[in-house]
Each structure stands twice: as C-alpha cells, then as structure tokens.
N, C-alpha and C positions, 0 to 999 in steps of 0.2 A: 559718530554718525549712526543713526538707526538704520537697521537693515530694512530691506523692502518688506520682509515678512512682519517685522515689528510695526512698521508704519501701517501696513494693511490691518493688523490686529487692533491697533489703536483706533484707526478709522472705523473699523467694525464695531468696537466697543462703544465709540462715541455715537454711532448710528443707533445702536441698541438702546443706549441710555436716552437718547432723544425720543425714540419711539415709546419707551416706557413712560417718560415724562409727559408726552402728548396724550397717551392713554389715560394717565392719572388725571391730567387737567380736564380731559373730556368727561371722565367719570365725575369729577368734582363739579363740573359745570352742570351735568345732568342732575346731580343731587341737589344743587342749589336751585335749579329751575323747579324741581319737584317740590322742594320746601316752599318756594315762592307760590307755586300753584295751590298747594294745600292751604297756605295762609290766606290767599285770595278767596278760596272757596269758603273757608271758615268765616271770613269777614262778610262775604255775601250772605251766608246763612244767618249770621248775627244781625245783619242789616234787615233781612226779611222778617226775622223774629221781632225785632224792634218796631218795624213798620206795623206788623200785625198787632202788637201790644198797644201801640199808639192809637191805632184805629179802634181797637176794642175799648180803650179808656175814653176816647173821644165819644164813642157811641154811648157808653154808660153815663158819661157826664151829661150828654144831651138828653138822655132819658130822664135822669134825675132832675135836670133843669125843667123839663116839660112837666114832670109830676109836681114840682114846686110851684110852677106857674099855674097849673090847674088848681092846686090847693089854694093858692093866693086868690085866684079868680072866684073859687067857691066861697072863700071866706069873705071876700068883698061883696058877693051877692047875698050872703047870709046877713051881713051887716046892714045892707039896704033894706032887707025884709023886716 
C-alpha cells in the first residue's frame, strides 16, 4: 500500500501533467485559429482581386463591343452612301 506521501506526489504529478496538457491544447487551438484566420483573409483578398479583374475584363469587353458596333454602323452608313 502506498504511503500518504507517495499518493500525494502521484496526485500532484497528475495535476501538473493535466495542466501542461491543457496549456498545450490551448496553444494548439490558438495556432489553429490563427491559421484559419490567415487562410480566410487570404481567400477574401483573392476574392476581391478576382472581382476587380472580372469587372475590368467586363469593362474592356464592353468597350471593344461598343467600338465594333460603332465601326459596323459606320460601315453600314458608308455602304448606303
């Protein structure tokens, strides 16, 4: 049978181990959350860049279509004359 002192030390060691485990788990949780936040921010930045590029491409396409339409109109008018 373990002495009172041995039982006390065993309980103390168990408590210290649990505390270290909890600290490590908390640290890992914080690191995981940080990685998640960074990934989210990167995704948002990429989303905004893509949105901007899409708008720019749409604008350029509309401009080119307008120029083509104007040229077609001019060509039609010249054909009539």
